[in-house]
N, C-alpha and C positions, 0 to 999 in steps of 0.2 A: 405238415409234419405228421398229422394223424395217421396217414396211410403207412407210415414207417414204424409206428409205435410197437407193433407186433414183433419187430426185430429185437426188442429187448429180451424176449423169451428165448430161453435155451442157450444164451451166451454163457461161457464157462469162466467163472471168476473164483479166485482164491482169496480168502480173508485170513490174515494172521494178526494176532494181537491178544489183548487182555479180555478174556471171557468172564462173564459175571452172571449170577442168578439174581434177578429182581423179584423181591417179594413185596406184596402189598397187603396191609391190614386196613379194611374199609369199615367205617362206622359213623356214628353221630355223636356230637358233643352237646350236652344240654346243661351241664353244671360243672363247677369247679370242685376239686377234691377237698374234703375237710382236713386232709392230712398235710397238704402242701398246696401252694398256689399254682396248681397245674390242672389242665382240663381232664375230665374223665371221659374216655371214649367207650361208648357202648358198641361192641364189635358186631358187625353184620355179616361179614364174609372175609375170606382170605383168597388171594390169587398169587400166581407165580408166572414169571416170564423170563425171557433171555435179555441180558444187558451187555453193554460194552460191545466188544467185537462180535459177540454172539447175536446182539440185536442188529448189527450191520448185516450179518449173514441171513437173519430172518427177513430183513427188508429185501434182500436179493431174491430169496426164495419166494417171497410174496409177489415179486415182479415176474416170476417164472424162470429165473436164471438157474443154471446148474452151479451150485456153490459148495465149496469145501472149506472148512474152518480149521485152522491150526492155532493151538494155544495150550495153556496149562490148566489143569484142575487139581483139586485135592482128591483123595480117595474116600471122601465122606458122602453122606446122603445128599447133600446139596449138589455135589458133582453128578451123582446119578440122576437127580431130578433134572438138571440142566441138559444132560445127554438125552434124556427122554423127550424133553420139549423140542430140542433140535431135530431129533430123529423123526418125530411126528410131524414136523414142519417141512420135512424133505431136505434138510441140510446134511451134507456129508461131513463127518467129523474125524479129525485126526488130532484129538486132544491128548496131550501127554500128562499122565497122572504123576503128581509129586507127593509121595507119602509124607504125612506129618504137616502138610501145608494146607490150610483151608481153601476150599473153593471160594472165590471172592463173592460175597453176598451182600446186597443192599436191601434193607427192609424199610419201606416207607409207610408211615402211619398216616392215613387219610381221613379227615373229618369232612364228609360230603366231598366237595371238590378241592379242599384245601389240605396241603401237606403240612402236618404239624410236627413231625419228627422223622429223622432218618437214622437208621442204625447200620453201621458198616462193620462187616467181619472180613478181615483181610490181613495178609502179610506182604508188605512191599519190600522186595529185595530181588537182586538178580537170581536167575535160576541156577540150580546145581549143574555141574559140568555135563553130566550124562543127559539131563533134560535139554540143555542148550545144544548139544551135539545132535540130539534126536530132532529138534526143530530145524536145524540147518540141513539135515539130511532130507527132511520132508520138503523143504523149500526146493532143494535141488531136484527132487523127483516130481514135484507137482507143478511148478511154475511153467515148464516147457509146454504143457498141455492146456494152458489158460489163455484167455483173451484179455484179461486185466487182473491186477493184483491190488488189494487194499491192505495197508498197514494201519490197524486201528489201535493207536497208542493211548492208553489211559494212565501211563506211568506206573503200572503195577508190577512190571517185571519182564514181560516177554520181549519188549523192544528196548529195554534199558541198555543191554549190551549192544554197542554199535555194530558188531559183526553180523547180527541177525538182520536189521533193516538194510545194511549195505549189501549183504548177500542177495536179498530180494531185488534191490534196485539194480545191482550189476547184472543179474540174470535177465531182468526185464529189458535193460538197455541192449544187451547182446542179441536178444531175440525180438526186439521191436514190440514188446508187451508193455502197455502203460502201467506204471506203479504209482498209486495215489496214497497219500499219507494224511490221516487225521492226527494232528500233532498234540504233544503234551510237554510241558516244562519249557525251560529256557535253552536247553542244549539241542539245537536243530542240526548240528553238524552231522549227526547220524542219518539225516534225511538228504544229505547232499546228492544231487543228481536225479532226484525223483521227478516223475512227470508232473505231478501237481501236489501241493500241500494245501490243506483247507482249514486254516485257523479262523477263529472268531476275532473280533476287534481287540478284545482283551489279550488274547494270546499273541496277536501280532505286536501289540504294544509291549508286552513283557519281553519279547525277543529283540525287537528293533529299537527299544527306547521310547521316549515320548512321541506319540503320533499327533501331528497337528490336526486340529478339528476340521471337519468337513471332508468332502469327497477328495479334494486335491491332496490333503494330508495323508489319507489312507492309501491313495494310489501311489504317492511318492514313497511311503514307507514299504509298501508291498513290492514295488518295483525294485527298490534297493536290496531288499532281502532276497528276492528272486534272483537277482544278478549275483549276489554274494554266494549263494548256495547252488548256482547253476541249475535252477529249476526251469522246466518248460513253462509252467503256469503257477500262479498263486491265486486261489479263490478265497476271498475274505467274506465270511458270513457276518451280517450286520444287524441281526435281529429284525426289529420292525422296519428297518431301512432297506432290507433286501440283501444283495450281494455285490461284491466288486471283483471282477475277473481281470487279472493282470497277466499279459503275455507280451509278445513282441510288438503288437499293434497297440492302438489307443485303449486305455482301460474301458471295460464294459461295466456299466452300473445297471443292475437288474432290480427293479422295485419289488417289494415284498408281495407275496400272494396270500398271506394269512388274512382271513376276514375276522376271526375271533380266536383269541389265544386261550386255551384251557391249560396246557401243560407243555413246556419246552423240552421235557425229558426225551432224549433220543433223537432230537431234530438233526443234530450233527451227523448221527449214524445214517439217517435217511438221506441226507445231502450227499455224503461220499458214496453210499451204495448206488444211488440213482445216477450220479455222475459217472461212476465206473461202468455201470451197465450201459449208459448211453455211448460212452467211448468204445466199449467192446462191441456194440451193435453197429458202429460205423458213423455215428453222429460226430460232427465237429465239436470242438470244445465249447464254442458259444452256444450251440443248440443243447448240448448235454447239460451245461450250467443252467440254462433256462428251465429245462425239464426238472433238474434237481431243485430249483427254486419252487416250482409248482408242488413237488412232492413234500418239501419242507412245510409249505403252507397247509397241506393236508394234515400232517401228523401233529402240528401244534394245536389243531382244532380237536384233537382227541385227548382223553384223560388217561394219564399213565403212559408208560413207555410202550408204544404200539407201533408196529411196522406199517409202512405203506403197502398197498397191494396193487396189482395190475389194474383191477377194476377201479380203485380209487383214482389212479393216475389217468386212466383212459377217460373217466368221466370228467375230471378236471380239465384235461386237454381239449375235450370237446367244447369247452367254454372259451378256448383261446388262451394264449400265454399271458395275456394281460389280466386274466381273471374275470372278464365279462364276456357275455355272449358276443360272438363276432358280428351278429346282426339279429334282428328279430327272428329271421328264418333259422338262426342257430338254436332257437328254443323248440323248433318243430321237429319232433323225434319219431323214429320208428319205435315199435314196442321194444325191440332189442336194445336200442340206444337208451330208451327210458329206463329199462331195467338196470343198465350199467350206471346211469346217472343217479338213480335212486339208491343203489348200493353205495355209491360214493358219498352221498349225503348222509346216509345212516351211519357210515363209518366215522363221520364227524359229529355224531350225536344230534343230528337234525331231524325234526319231526316232519313227516310228509303228509300234506293235505291233498285230498282228491275231490274234484267235483266234475260234473259233465253236463253236456247239453248240445244243442244245435248252434246256438249263438249266431243266428242269422240276423243281419242288420244290427250290429252291436249298438246298444243303447245304454242310457244311464242305469237302468235296472240291472243289466248284466254287470256293469262295472261296480255297482254297489255290492252285489253278491260276491264278486271276485275279491274285492278288497276285504270284505268281512271274512271270507274263507281263508285268505292268506294270513290274516291276523291271528287265526287259531293255531298256527304252527310256524314252521321255519321255511318250508318250500311248498309251492302250490303246483300240482299237476292238473291240467284240464284235459279231460277226455272229450274229443270232438267228433260228433257223428259225421261220417262221410256223406257226400251228395246222395249216393244210392240209399243210405240209411235214412236220411231226411225225407227223401221221396216216399219211401215206404210208410213213414210215420205221419207225414203231413200232406201228402198228395203230390201230383206231378208238377204243380206250379212252384213248389219249393225245392231247394232253397233259392233265395233271391241272389245271394252271393255264393260263388263256387267255394269248395272246401279249402283250396289253397289260399284264397283271399281271406276267408274267415279265420284260418289258422294264423296268417300273418298279422291280422289285426289284433288277435288275442295275444300273440307273442310280443307285440309292441308295448303291452301294458307292463308296468313295473311290478305289479302284484302277481303276475304269472311267470313261473319259472320254467315250465315245460308244457307243450301241447302235443297230445298224441291222438291221431285219428283212429277211429274204430268203425268197422263196417257192419257190425251186428246191430240189432235193434236196441239192445241194452249194453251197458258197459261192464256187465258182470264178469266176463272173461278177463278184461283188462284189470279190473279191481282184484281178481284172484291172483293175477301175476304180479302186480305192483305192491299189493298188501299195504295200502296207506294206513298210517296211524289214525287219521281222522277222515271221515267221509262226510261231505257237506252237500245239502240241498236247501232250497228255499222253503220258508215256512208255509208256502201254499201246498206243500206235501204233508202227510202224516208220517210219523216214524215208520209205521208198518208198510208204507207204500214205497219206501226208499230201496231201490234195487241195490243189492250188495250188502244190506244191513246185516244179514245173518253171517255172511262171510267175514266181515270186518269184526263183528263182536266175537266170533268164534276164536280168533287169534289174539283177542285182547284190545282191539281198537274200539273206536266209538263213532257214533253218528251224531252230527250237529245240524240242526235246522236254523238257518239264519233269516232275518227279516227281509222280505222283499219290498220293493217300492211299488205302491199301488198305482195302477193305471199305466205302467210302463211294460210294453210287450211288443214283440215284432209284429204280431197280428194287428195290434192297434195302429202301428205305423203304416202297415200295408193298407188297412181299411181307410185311413185318412188320405193316403195318396190316391187310392182308387176313387174315393168320393170327390176329391178335387179334380181328377181327370174327367170324371163323369159330368 
């Protein structure tokens, strides 16, 4: 599948729905107010982003898609801020202003990684007639030039009038363009005939009634609802249990990809955006759903509402759809592949550790060093000297094992997340490109002898010396073998 992932770029997708401005106030809580039993937040910073249908559009833009967003805003500063965020992210906007109506704004107050309060500013009601007609006209003009359409319904007004979602679905049906819906509320009649609807389990239950526990119950309820509404597909997101895709054939259950969950905000936006991009790029529904599941696993590992990016997704897919390396060889990367993977790790707030060496005849001393290095961060990249580099450093009789063998052995270790070969005498160029947060060498070096120390410390990283096992070295092993042969 990896050779086709580039096809997500430049597909043309229309998003219509409820746009929002997400605001965050970040700080620390160290005491309770003397005025009331509430925490006192010492504010560190403020940030703003796009939410709702606007976050769906940002996810698509992050994947490299050409995206146009249709929705309503107010004529207030929040609306202007949202327009600026979207424009700077490469999203085309056709946002209809409604005077006297606030731009939907959600303000989340965050104490370190914990949300302690959310403040909503909104007016939930159907749009005025002139705004409604403007949206219908935009759908008529824009859908024919798209490869997929997303209806992002947050129940705030844009899609409350059945005429709007039905217009989009009818146009899509006539032109063979998939129309996908992220639903809200109990009235799904307005989604009748859509290509796919993507509820979570709670939303499925609220519409279909009590859902029997377990996979069979979810599949049965989803299948019944799909048939009633004449949907091609129903994709049920199940949180930590993954997804269930229901179509004409047997239900497909896709296990979760999330390793560590920081924040589920916006995960549904990522799912429907990636699903639509996959369909627009020519993937079948099963493939597109699996890719969407991978994308969801990425964004829940980020803090706050953040979109997925093409680099995030490419790095995750390099690890295989089941979330693990396809084989030890799957950890052996070119520099370009390593850059992509490191970018994906950083987007999930993971700290990258780097160490390097020849690692000829892997022995307990090597393994001890690698385990210690990995424990200092979240992911370990090992820079490995090529055969030519080893010969220059250690003589024509080395290495004992060829570079591919040495790389495979390193990659087989659970403590190693990536192996990158370098042909230079030192890993300085590789360090400058990867910019690890932590650079590790054994304590048989002094800090001032560590190649790359100046580079790492310049951008705020650090160097760590870890204890080496005495008497363990490749040279010692070679000497013993030579002595026995003699």
